[in-house]
MIRO-382124 format. One record per residue (C-alpha): residue number from 1; residue in three letters; x, y, z. Coordinates in nm, 2 decimals. Last residue first. Layout:
<nodes>
[node NUM, 'ALA', [X, Y, Z]]
...
</nodes>
This chain:
<nodes>
[node 258, 'UNK', [-1.40, -0.37, 2.28]]
[node 257, 'UNK', [-1.29, -0.44, 2.64]]
[node 256, 'UNK', [-1.05, -0.72, 2.73]]
[node 255, 'UNK', [-0.73, -0.53, 2.66]]
[node 254, 'UNK', [-0.45, -0.79, 2.62]]
[node 253, 'UNK', [-0.51, -0.86, 2.24]]
[node 252, 'UNK', [-0.15, -0.82, 2.14]]
[node 251, 'UNK', [-0.14, -0.47, 2.28]]
[node 250, 'UNK', [-0.16, -0.21, 2.00]]
[node 249, 'UNK', [-0.49, -0.05, 2.12]]
[node 248, 'UNK', [-0.64, 0.20, 1.88]]
[node 247, 'UNK', [-0.85, 0.47, 2.06]]
[node 246, 'UNK', [-1.05, 0.65, 1.79]]
[node 245, 'UNK', [-1.14, 1.01, 1.71]]
[node 244, 'UNK', [-1.10, 1.00, 1.33]]
[node 243, 'UNK', [-1.04, 0.73, 1.07]]
[node 242, 'UNK', [-1.17, 0.87, 0.74]]
[node 241, 'UNK', [-0.83, 1.00, 0.63]]
[node 240, 'UNK', [-0.64, 0.68, 0.71]]
[node 239, 'UNK', [-0.54, 0.63, 0.35]]
[node 238, 'UNK', [-0.37, 0.97, 0.34]]
[node 237, 'UNK', [-0.13, 0.85, 0.61]]
[node 236, 'UNK', [-0.06, 0.95, 0.96]]
[node 235, 'UNK', [-0.29, 0.68, 1.10]]
[node 234, 'UNK', [-0.07, 0.43, 0.91]]
[node 233, 'UNK', [0.25, 0.57, 1.06]]
[node 232, 'UNK', [0.11, 0.56, 1.41]]
[node 231, 'UNK', [0.01, 0.19, 1.37]]
[node 230, 'UNK', [0.36, 0.11, 1.23]]
[node 229, 'UNK', [0.52, 0.29, 1.52]]
[node 228, 'UNK', [0.34, 0.06, 1.76]]
[node 227, 'UNK', [0.50, -0.24, 1.58]]
[node 226, 'UNK', [0.84, -0.07, 1.57]]
[node 225, 'UNK', [0.84, -0.03, 1.95]]
[node 224, 'UNK', [0.84, -0.42, 1.96]]
[node 223, 'UNK', [0.55, -0.56, 2.15]]
[node 222, 'UNK', [0.58, -0.80, 2.44]]
[node 221, 'UNK', [0.51, -1.17, 2.41]]
[node 220, 'UNK', [0.25, -1.43, 2.48]]
[node 219, 'UNK', [0.03, -1.31, 2.18]]
[node 218, 'UNK', [-0.28, -1.36, 2.41]]
[node 217, 'UNK', [-0.11, -1.12, 2.66]]
[node 216, 'UNK', [-0.15, -1.17, 3.03]]
[node 215, 'UNK', [0.11, -1.46, 3.00]]
[node 214, 'UNK', [0.37, -1.20, 2.90]]
[node 213, 'UNK', [0.31, -1.03, 3.23]]
[node 212, 'UNK', [0.38, -1.35, 3.43]]
[node 211, 'UNK', [0.69, -1.42, 3.23]]
[node 210, 'UNK', [0.82, -1.07, 3.30]]
[node 209, 'UNK', [0.74, -1.10, 3.66]]
[node 208, 'UNK', [0.94, -1.42, 3.69]]
[node 207, 'UNK', [1.24, -1.26, 3.53]]
[node 206, 'UNK', [1.21, -0.96, 3.75]]
[node 205, 'UNK', [1.22, -1.18, 4.05]]
[node 204, 'UNK', [0.95, -1.21, 4.31]]
[node 203, 'UNK', [0.83, -1.02, 4.62]]
[node 202, 'UNK', [0.51, -0.91, 4.46]]
[node 201, 'UNK', [0.58, -0.54, 4.52]]
[node 200, 'UNK', [0.94, -0.57, 4.41]]
[node 199, 'UNK', [0.85, -0.76, 4.10]]
[node 198, 'UNK', [0.58, -0.51, 4.01]]
[node 197, 'UNK', [0.83, -0.22, 4.06]]
[node 196, 'UNK', [1.10, -0.38, 3.85]]
[node 195, 'UNK', [0.85, -0.48, 3.57]]
[node 194, 'UNK', [0.71, -0.13, 3.56]]
[node 193, 'UNK', [1.06, 0.02, 3.52]]
[node 192, 'UNK', [1.15, -0.22, 3.24]]
[node 191, 'UNK', [0.83, -0.13, 3.07]]
[node 190, 'UNK', [0.92, 0.24, 3.07]]
[node 189, 'UNK', [1.27, 0.15, 2.93]]
[node 188, 'UNK', [1.09, 0.01, 2.63]]
[node 187, 'UNK', [0.99, -0.33, 2.51]]
[node 186, 'UNK', [0.62, -0.27, 2.48]]
[node 185, 'UNK', [0.34, -0.40, 2.71]]
[node 184, 'UNK', [0.03, -0.24, 2.56]]
[node 183, 'UNK', [0.05, 0.07, 2.34]]
[node 182, 'UNK', [-0.27, 0.28, 2.30]]
[node 181, 'UNK', [-0.26, 0.49, 1.98]]
[node 180, 'UNK', [-0.49, 0.79, 2.00]]
[node 179, 'UNK', [-0.65, 0.97, 1.70]]
[node 178, 'UNK', [-0.71, 1.32, 1.58]]
[node 177, 'UNK', [-0.79, 1.38, 1.22]]
[node 176, 'UNK', [-0.76, 1.71, 1.03]]
[node 175, 'UNK', [-0.95, 1.73, 0.70]]
[node 174, 'UNK', [-1.08, 2.08, 0.81]]
[node 173, 'UNK', [-1.42, 1.92, 0.88]]
[node 172, 'UNK', [-1.26, 1.69, 1.14]]
[node 171, 'UNK', [-1.12, 1.97, 1.36]]
[node 170, 'UNK', [-1.39, 2.02, 1.63]]
[node 169, 'UNK', [-1.50, 1.66, 1.65]]
[node 168, 'UNK', [-1.15, 1.52, 1.66]]
[node 167, 'UNK', [-1.06, 1.79, 1.91]]
[node 166, 'UNK', [-1.31, 1.66, 2.16]]
[node 165, 'UNK', [-1.19, 1.30, 2.11]]
[node 164, 'UNK', [-0.83, 1.41, 2.17]]
[node 163, 'UNK', [-0.91, 1.59, 2.50]]
[node 162, 'UNK', [-1.11, 1.29, 2.61]]
[node 161, 'UNK', [-0.82, 1.06, 2.55]]
[node 160, 'UNK', [-0.57, 1.30, 2.70]]
[node 159, 'UNK', [-0.78, 1.30, 3.02]]
[node 158, 'UNK', [-0.77, 0.92, 3.02]]
[node 157, 'UNK', [-0.39, 0.94, 3.00]]
[node 156, 'UNK', [-0.40, 1.18, 3.30]]
[node 155, 'UNK', [-0.59, 0.96, 3.53]]
[node 154, 'UNK', [-0.44, 0.63, 3.44]]
[node 153, 'UNK', [-0.09, 0.79, 3.46]]
[node 152, 'UNK', [-0.15, 0.93, 3.80]]
[node 151, 'UNK', [-0.27, 0.59, 3.94]]
[node 150, 'UNK', [-0.02, 0.36, 3.77]]
[node 149, 'UNK', [0.00, 0.09, 4.03]]
[node 148, 'UNK', [-0.30, -0.11, 3.89]]
[node 147, 'UNK', [-0.36, -0.03, 3.52]]
[node 146, 'UNK', [-0.69, 0.14, 3.44]]
[node 145, 'UNK', [-0.88, -0.04, 3.15]]
[node 144, 'UNK', [-0.98, 0.16, 2.84]]
[node 143, 'UNK', [-0.77, 0.47, 2.87]]
[node 142, 'UNK', [-0.52, 0.25, 3.06]]
[node 141, 'UNK', [-0.44, 0.10, 2.72]]
[node 140, 'UNK', [-0.19, 0.39, 2.70]]
[node 139, 'UNK', [-0.10, 0.72, 2.53]]
[node 138, 'UNK', [0.06, 0.78, 2.20]]
[node 137, 'UNK', [-0.13, 1.08, 2.06]]
[node 136, 'UNK', [-0.17, 1.12, 1.68]]
[node 135, 'UNK', [-0.26, 1.45, 1.52]]
[node 134, 'UNK', [-0.29, 1.41, 1.14]]
[node 133, 'UNK', [-0.36, 1.72, 0.93]]
[node 132, 'UNK', [-0.43, 1.78, 0.57]]
[node 131, 'UNK', [-0.63, 2.07, 0.41]]
[node 130, 'UNK', [-0.29, 2.24, 0.36]]
[node 129, 'UNK', [-0.41, 2.57, 0.50]]
[node 128, 'UNK', [-0.59, 2.39, 0.79]]
[node 127, 'UNK', [-0.28, 2.19, 0.87]]
[node 126, 'UNK', [-0.08, 2.52, 0.88]]
[node 125, 'UNK', [-0.32, 2.67, 1.12]]
[node 124, 'UNK', [-0.33, 2.35, 1.33]]
[node 123, 'UNK', [0.04, 2.34, 1.41]]
[node 122, 'UNK', [0.08, 2.59, 1.69]]
[node 121, 'UNK', [-0.26, 2.53, 1.86]]
[node 120, 'UNK', [-0.18, 2.16, 1.86]]
[node 119, 'UNK', [0.16, 2.21, 2.01]]
[node 118, 'UNK', [0.04, 2.42, 2.30]]
[node 117, 'UNK', [-0.25, 2.18, 2.37]]
[node 116, 'UNK', [-0.02, 1.88, 2.38]]
[node 115, 'UNK', [0.20, 2.08, 2.62]]
[node 114, 'UNK', [-0.09, 2.15, 2.85]]
[node 113, 'UNK', [-0.24, 1.80, 2.84]]
[node 112, 'UNK', [0.06, 1.57, 2.88]]
[node 111, 'UNK', [0.34, 1.75, 3.05]]
[node 110, 'UNK', [0.12, 2.00, 3.23]]
[node 109, 'UNK', [-0.13, 1.74, 3.35]]
[node 108, 'UNK', [0.16, 1.52, 3.47]]
[node 107, 'UNK', [0.31, 1.81, 3.68]]
[node 106, 'UNK', [-0.03, 1.90, 3.82]]
[node 105, 'UNK', [-0.11, 1.54, 3.93]]
[node 104, 'UNK', [0.23, 1.49, 4.09]]
[node 103, 'UNK', [0.21, 1.83, 4.26]]
[node 102, 'UNK', [-0.13, 1.74, 4.40]]
[node 101, 'UNK', [0.04, 1.45, 4.57]]
[node 100, 'UNK', [-0.01, 1.09, 4.47]]
[node 99, 'UNK', [-0.05, 0.83, 4.75]]
[node 98, 'UNK', [-0.42, 0.77, 4.68]]
[node 97, 'UNK', [-0.33, 0.72, 4.31]]
[node 96, 'UNK', [-0.12, 0.42, 4.38]]
[node 95, 'UNK', [0.24, 0.44, 4.24]]
[node 94, 'UNK', [0.42, 0.50, 3.91]]
[node 93, 'UNK', [0.58, 0.81, 3.79]]
[node 92, 'UNK', [0.42, 0.99, 3.50]]
[node 91, 'UNK', [0.46, 0.84, 3.15]]
[node 90, 'UNK', [0.71, 0.97, 2.90]]
[node 89, 'UNK', [0.56, 1.20, 2.63]]
[node 88, 'UNK', [0.44, 1.12, 2.28]]
[node 87, 'UNK', [0.24, 1.36, 2.08]]
[node 86, 'UNK', [0.29, 1.28, 1.71]]
[node 85, 'UNK', [0.20, 1.58, 1.50]]
[node 84, 'UNK', [0.17, 1.54, 1.12]]
[node 83, 'UNK', [0.12, 1.80, 0.84]]
[node 82, 'UNK', [0.37, 2.03, 1.00]]
[node 81, 'UNK', [0.47, 2.39, 0.94]]
[node 80, 'UNK', [0.59, 2.51, 1.28]]
[node 79, 'UNK', [0.77, 2.84, 1.22]]
[node 78, 'UNK', [1.01, 2.86, 1.51]]
[node 77, 'UNK', [1.08, 3.14, 1.76]]
[node 76, 'UNK', [0.74, 3.15, 1.93]]
[node 75, 'UNK', [0.74, 2.77, 1.94]]
[node 74, 'UNK', [1.05, 2.77, 2.16]]
[node 73, 'UNK', [0.90, 3.03, 2.39]]
[node 72, 'UNK', [0.59, 2.82, 2.43]]
[node 71, 'UNK', [0.79, 2.51, 2.51]]
[node 70, 'UNK', [0.99, 2.69, 2.78]]
[node 69, 'UNK', [0.66, 2.81, 2.93]]
[node 68, 'UNK', [0.53, 2.45, 2.93]]
[node 67, 'UNK', [0.82, 2.33, 3.15]]
[node 66, 'UNK', [0.80, 1.96, 3.23]]
[node 65, 'UNK', [0.79, 1.92, 2.85]]
[node 64, 'UNK', [1.16, 2.00, 2.82]]
[node 63, 'UNK', [1.24, 2.12, 2.47]]
[node 62, 'UNK', [1.52, 2.08, 2.22]]
[node 61, 'UNK', [1.42, 2.10, 1.85]]
[node 60, 'UNK', [1.54, 1.87, 1.58]]
[node 59, 'UNK', [1.61, 1.85, 1.21]]
[node 58, 'UNK', [1.54, 1.64, 0.90]]
[node 57, 'UNK', [1.50, 1.77, 0.55]]
[node 56, 'UNK', [1.48, 1.48, 0.30]]
[node 55, 'UNK', [1.70, 1.41, 0.00]]
[node 54, 'UNK', [1.65, 1.04, 0.06]]
[node 53, 'UNK', [1.74, 1.03, 0.43]]
[node 52, 'UNK', [1.68, 0.74, 0.66]]
[node 51, 'UNK', [1.70, 0.87, 1.02]]
[node 50, 'UNK', [1.99, 0.74, 1.23]]
[node 49, 'UNK', [2.19, 1.06, 1.23]]
[node 48, 'UNK', [1.89, 1.25, 1.38]]
[node 47, 'UNK', [1.87, 0.97, 1.64]]
[node 46, 'UNK', [2.22, 1.05, 1.77]]
[node 45, 'UNK', [2.17, 1.42, 1.75]]
[node 44, 'UNK', [1.85, 1.40, 1.96]]
[node 43, 'UNK', [2.04, 1.19, 2.22]]
[node 42, 'UNK', [2.29, 1.48, 2.25]]
[node 41, 'UNK', [2.02, 1.74, 2.27]]
[node 40, 'UNK', [1.83, 1.57, 2.56]]
[node 39, 'UNK', [1.49, 1.74, 2.61]]
[node 38, 'UNK', [1.29, 1.60, 2.32]]
[node 37, 'UNK', [1.17, 1.71, 1.97]]
[node 36, 'UNK', [1.25, 1.54, 1.64]]
[node 35, 'UNK', [1.16, 1.72, 1.32]]
[node 34, 'UNK', [1.11, 1.47, 1.04]]
[node 33, 'UNK', [1.06, 1.52, 0.67]]
[node 32, 'UNK', [0.85, 1.22, 0.56]]
[node 31, 'UNK', [0.96, 0.99, 0.28]]
[node 30, 'UNK', [0.81, 0.67, 0.40]]
[node 29, 'UNK', [1.14, 0.56, 0.56]]
[node 28, 'UNK', [1.13, 0.89, 0.75]]
[node 27, 'UNK', [0.80, 0.79, 0.90]]
[node 26, 'UNK', [0.95, 0.46, 1.01]]
[node 25, 'UNK', [1.25, 0.63, 1.17]]
[node 24, 'UNK', [1.04, 0.89, 1.36]]
[node 23, 'UNK', [0.80, 0.63, 1.48]]
[node 22, 'UNK', [1.08, 0.40, 1.61]]
[node 21, 'UNK', [1.23, 0.70, 1.80]]
[node 20, 'UNK', [0.90, 0.79, 1.96]]
[node 19, 'UNK', [0.82, 0.43, 2.04]]
[node 18, 'UNK', [1.14, 0.38, 2.24]]
[node 17, 'UNK', [1.40, 0.64, 2.25]]
[node 16, 'UNK', [1.51, 0.99, 2.14]]
[node 15, 'UNK', [1.18, 1.08, 1.98]]
[node 14, 'UNK', [0.98, 1.21, 2.28]]
[node 13, 'UNK', [0.77, 1.42, 2.04]]
[node 12, 'UNK', [0.76, 1.37, 1.66]]
[node 11, 'UNK', [0.69, 1.67, 1.44]]
[node 10, 'UNK', [0.61, 1.55, 1.09]]
[node 9, 'UNK', [0.64, 1.72, 0.75]]
[node 8, 'UNK', [0.49, 1.55, 0.44]]
[node 7, 'UNK', [0.73, 1.52, 0.14]]
[node 6, 'UNK', [0.64, 1.15, 0.08]]
[node 5, 'UNK', [0.34, 1.04, 0.29]]
[node 4, 'UNK', [0.13, 0.88, 0.02]]
[node 3, 'UNK', [0.08, 0.56, 0.22]]
[node 2, 'UNK', [0.13, 0.34, -0.09]]
[node 1, 'UNK', [0.00, 0.00, 0.00]]
</nodes>
């Protein structure tokens, strides 16, 4: 299938590792001009060098999403002409919701809702002018089924889901789609952290916890970041133009709800 993505421009958040990095590379393979954005400039330079390049224009921006004011200043000094926005930010710290502080909640809200809103407001004018826009949010299956031990994440990820659905309704007639990709257990540093915490809480080894978690999944394995990136890339394509306002689990069948 020809995804017709050549010469489109994409801003990919959290693109120095995991799903963000895999998404940037896969979009670049489809001929997309990539702008990476994350907080670590040295890591950005490494990924920039890894991007496939067939006379494409790739670059990066440095921003720390824990500081929305910094992000706003960055946007004010850059002309953001993007057809595709991939919102992808590291998950809030783990723990029970009852133990979370108001600061924990506010910090997560700023990173995931406020920064997403800042970026969307910056890129939508160009998307409208091009009559082509794809806003894709990489969040979590917790939107459908809360995950024990990830109280703040469950709360904020669900807020992102509702935010996205609202925007999908508002922007659809401009040929701009807004969709959410919900990764399941994916081989990333975030999953490593979750396994360690679960193993400690259950007084077992990390190896045993990994086996237990794989058994939760009908596929009996964890996802590769590239598999989630493939879903993001399709939703970014012209062929996905009539898919709007959905939550797409990429979880090997683990989520029990429809």
